[in-house]
C-alpha positions, -999 to +999 in steps of 0.1 A: -006-235-042+023-260-049+052-262-035+084-282-034+073-289+007+038-297+001+003-277-010-007-248+009-041-232+011-036-198+014-062-169+015-060-133+006-078-105+031-104-098+039-113-132+032-136-136+007-155-172-006-165-153-034-132-135-045-118-154-074-082-140-075-056-160-060-033-156-032+000-162-050+013-163-089+036-184-108+065-160-100+060-174-059+057-205-073+092-204-094+112-187-069+103-216-043+112-240-071+143-225-077+152-223-040+145-260-038+162-271-069+192-250-065+195-262-026+197-227-013+207-222+020+184-209+036+202-204+067+206-169+090+187-143+088+161-148+059+145-119+048+113-116+023+106-081+008+072-075-008+054-110+000+020-104-012-005-122+007+017-141+027+027-172+005+063-171+009+074-168+043+043-193+051+061-222+025+094-210+041+081-205+078+104-234+092+134-210+084+121-184+104+122-157+080+116-117+082+088-100+061+090-063+054+058-052+035+039-021+032+005-033+037-013-038+066-037-064+046-008-083+036+001-087+072-031-096+086-033-122+053+000-138+062-009-141+101-039-164+091-022-183+063+004-190+091-026-201+119-037-224+093-010-244+089-001-244+126+029-223+125+040-214+156+035-176+168+067-158+161+085-183+138+080-154+111+089-121+118+066-094+107+082-058+100+066-030+079+085-008+055+090+021+080+101-004+104+141-008+113+156-036+088+173-062+103+209-058+111+225-085+084+207-104+059+221-137+045+191-145+020+171-115+008+137-125-015+123-093-031+088-097-048+094-070-071+067-041-064+042-025-085+064+012-078+100+013-091+099+039-062+094+018-031+114-008-047+144+020-046+135+029-011+138-005+002+169-017-014+187+013-004+172+006+034+183-026+028+218-026+015+239-020+044+230-054+057+239-072+029+272-084+025+290-103+002+277-140+007+237-127+004+220-148-015+194-120-037+171-131-056+141-112-071+107-127-086+075-113-105+058-117-136+076-104-169+051-072-168+065-057-135+102-067-145+115-036-169+154-024-178+147-001-152+141-027-125+175-042-132+194-012-131+182-004-099+192-039-084+226-031-101+229+005-092+224-002-054+234-037-048+257-049-076+254-069-109+224-084-117+207-105-143+174-124-150+162-163-154+144-173-188+108-167-182+084-194-171+043-194-172+049-156-176+072-151-142+106-141-142+136-143-115+162-121-108+200-132-094+216-105-082+255-107-068+261-083-042+290-059-038+290-042-006+321-018-014+304-001-045+291+035-041+256+036-033+233+064-040+215+086-016+182+080-005+159+105-020+128+094-001+106+111+013+099+135-014+090+167-005+073+193-030+051+227-027+011+223-038+004+249-066-019+279-062-054+277-073-067+246-049-080+259-019-068+259+018-037+241+007-028+259-021+015+267-019+016+245+011+039+216+017+037+175+010+059+150+020+054+113+003+073+086+010+083+060-016+052+039-032+026+062-021+004+073-051+021+101-075+045+110-051+065+136-071+032+159-078-003+161-071-026+141-092-054+158-114-078+135-092-069+149-060-064+184-076-103+183-089-115+172-053-098+195-039-116+222-055-152+207-046-148+199-011-174+207+016-174+237+029-183+224+066-174+244+097-173+238+136-169+205+154-170+175+131-155+139+128-140+141+092-125+107+081-098+106+048-104+075+038-073+057+018-057+088+026-027+086+008-002+115+014-030+131+035-035+165+010-076+157+010-078+156+049-050+183+057-074+208+031-099+196+058-083+205+089-067+241+074-102+247+059-122+243+095-097+241+126-123+228+149-126+197+128-106+162+144-101+144+114-087+108+110-064+100+085-065+057+075-049+038+047-035+002+050-003+012+032+022+022+059+039+046+039+009+064+029-001+070+067+040+082+072+033+106+046+001+118+058+012+123+092+043+142+075+022+163+054+000+173+085+031+181+105+052+198+076+019+228+074+016+231+114-018+226+113-037+232+143-066+210+153-068+175+161-055+146+138-055+106+142-031+089+121-041+051+118-028+022+092-059-003+088-083-024+072-108+008+059-133+019+088-125-012+109-123-005+147-142+033+139-173+030+160-207+030+142-223+063+139-196+082+153-184+098+121-198+134+103-178+133+070-160+105+047-135+119+016-128+092-002-108+084-037-110+045-035-084+026-054-096+004-085-067-020-089-052-045-063-014-053-075-020-061-108-057-072-112-085-046-117-111-046-087-141-026-073-143-051-042-122-021-024-145+003-029-175-015-023-158-022+011-151+012+017-184+023+011-200-001+031-174+006+060-184+044+056-219+038+059-216+023+089-192+046+107-216+077+094-239+090+116-276+095+106-266+123+080-234+120+078-220+123+040-198+101+019-182+123-005-162+104-035-143+115-063-136+088-089-130+083-127-164+089-146-162+054-166-165+036-130-196+041-120-195+047-086-233+063-087-247+030-092-231+016-061-238+047-039-274+044-050-276+009-042-260+014-009-273+045+005-305+051-017-294+084-029-263+097-048-256+134-060-233+149-087-213+175-068-189+186-100-178+167-129-159+170-158-150+147-186-125+122-168-137+131-130-170+128-107-175+141-077-205+123-059-220+126-024-243+103-006-262+110+028-269+084+050-305+084+064 
């Protein structure tokens, strides 16, 4: 990536030489170029929210920025990119969206996330630390910045305008008015599940901002809940890519002897899963882990993996995440252990599972979704 301060060699995480997706985009370049051309003072506490793979904080490392992210993969990419450029450990402070933010913010740089709810939550959490002199600049591709995005900045922080588009990227300029009234933070959001979906019928769901389908049960998960395996007894079960934890909670309710591991790369998701589990008073053993899939789970230690893999990485459509999840599941499962997958019919997951496991069985299907089962031989 070319920046006003030189060239940066950046990678995503996990690093894959076959991956043709870049670790930055035109909006990162636009933002950095604007900071340099306007000679924006980068003194005091510089906070970067939503930095995708650490491109912004790596470029600004000399100013000791604070990065706030919902993704543990972003944190790992950031560490690797900082190390690649010999940045002193500790020069960049890495926080999650669940951590208390800095008490004072002098420069706030926001990469606009895909989720408007996550943006709302983060702006409301950061607003008390923003003062009249704070420089607030957002950045995103034109497809990511909408009228609702601008209204959110304006409603929470103050008057907002946008730049002209360059290379399909746009900047947002906000003039903070700390004295203006701010709305209450509606997150996390709690709702009651409908009947007819098994063990979690009528139960409570807690969703932090940014978690998929935060205000309702999505139709894919609903279909999966109607076709979960009915195993009993002591089992080690993983809700892989757990989101709000509804699937793993359903297993724990139906089989109190099961040990359930909830894992997701999103800090917001794992916080939601734990809150959902606790809200329903589940009796049993559960572990909640933010991580890169099943990395760190001992090989051959799991009886059952339940998975609804995402097929988007930010704005890009890719099956790389699903492939890595399936690979990790095969390693973690004991012989005879099973991977159950819910996915859109058109994604063709049965082909990948047959290639990896040597087998794939259709458990259930409708015009949109399929539930597939693969057994480790």
